[in-house]
C-alpha positions, 0 to 999 in steps of 0.5 A: 499500500503506497500513502500519498500526503496532499497539501489540501483536500482539492488536491488529494481528490485530484490526486486520487482520481489520477491514481484510481483512489476513488473509495471516499473514507473519513480523512482519505481517499484509498484504492487501487493500492493506494491512500491519498490523505491530505494536510490542513493547508496554510491554516496557521501562521506567526502572529504579527509584531501587532499581536504582541501588543506592537502597533506601527513601526517603532525603532525601539520596538526592533528586534520583535523577539517575543518570549513565546511564538504565538500562532494565528490563523493564516491572514491575507493582505487587504486593502484594511490590513491583513484579516484571516484567510476566509477561503482557508477556513473554508477549504478546513471546515468542507468535510462537515459539510452542512454543519458549518455555515459561513454567512459572509458579511451582513448588512440588513438588522433583522437578518442579524438579529435573527441569526443572534436569536437562532443561536445558543452562545456567541464565540468571541476569542477576540484580544484587541477589540477596542469595544465589544459592541458585538457582545451588546448585540448579542446580550441585547438577543439574550445570547450569552458570549464566549470572551477572554478573560482581561480583554475589552470585548470582556469588561463588565463581563462575570464568569457564570453570570453574564457571560464565559470567559477563557484564557487565550489558547484553544484547550482553555475555549474547548475545555468551556465549550465542553463544560457548557454543552452540558448544562444547556439550562445554564447556557440560557440562563447567563444568556438572559443574564446577559440581556438584562446586565450587559445591553447597553442603548445608544445613548448610553454608549455615547454618555459613557464614552463622552464622560471617558474622554472627559476624564482622559483630556482633564488628566491631560491637562493636569500632567497626570499622563507620563511624557511619551517624547523620545529622541527620534520624536524630534526628528520625526516631528521636523521630517513632518514639518518639512513634509507640511512645507513641501505640500504647501509649496506644491499646493503655492505651485499648483495654485500658480500654474492654474492662475497662468493657465486661467490667464493664458485661457483668458489671453487665448479668448481675447486673442480669438475675439480680436481675430473673429472682429478683425475677419468680420472687419475684414470682409465687410471691407472686402465686400465693400471693395467689392461692390465700389468695382462692380458700381465703377465696371457698371458706371463705365460701361454705361459712359462706354455705351452712352460714348458709341452712340454718339460716335454713331450719330457723328459717323 
C-alpha cells in the first residue's frame, strides 16, 4: 500500500482521481493500492508584531523577539490590513458538510437579529477589539458570549453570570465549551442575564464614551500622563514639518500654474475675439470694395455705351 500526503483536500481529490483511489473514507481516499490523505494546508502562521501589542513602526521596538511565539489563523493582506484567510478556513470546514455555515457580511438588521436569536452561544475570542459592540448586540438578543478574560470585549462581564470567560488558548476554549454544552439550561440563564446586565442603548453608550473622553482630557491637562517623547520624536516632527512645507509649496505651485492657465486661457480667448472681429471687418471692407468695383464697371460700361451712341450719330 502506497500513502500519498497532499497539501489540502482539493489537491488530494485530484491525485486520488489520477491514481484510481476512488473510495472516500474519513480523512482519506483509498483504492488501487493507494491511500491519499491531506494536510491542513496553511491554516496557521506566526503572529504579526501587532499580535504582541506592538502597533505601528517604532525603531525602539526592534528586534521583535517575543518570549513565546504565537500561532494565529493564516492571514491575507487586504486594503484595510491583514485579515484571516476565509478561504482556508472554509476549505478546512468542507468535510463537515452543512454543519458549518459561513454567512458572510450581514448588513440587514433583522437578518442579523435572526442569527443571534437562533444561536445558543456567541464565541468571540478576540484580545484586541477596543469595544465589544457585537457582545452587546448578542446580549440584546439574550445570547451569552464566550470571551477572553482580561480583554476589552470582556469588560464588565462576570464569568458564569452574564458571560463565560476563558484563557487565550484553544484548550481553554475547548474545555469551556464541553462544560457549557453539558448544561444547556445554564447557557440560557446566562444569556438572559446578559440581556439584563450587558445590553447598552446607543444613548448610554455615547454618554459613557463622552464621560471617558472627558476624564482623559482632564488627566492630560493636569499632567497625570507620563511624557512619551523620545529621541526620534524630534526627527519625526521635523520630517513632518518639512513634508507639510513641501505640501504647501506644491499647493502654491499648483495655484500659480492654475492662475497662469486661467490667464493664458483669457489671453487666448481675447486673441480669438480680436481675430474674429478683424475677420468680420475685413470681410465687410472686402465686400464694400467689391461693390465699389462692380459699381465702377457698371458706370464705365454705361459711359462707354453712351460714347459709342454719340460716335454712331456722327459717323
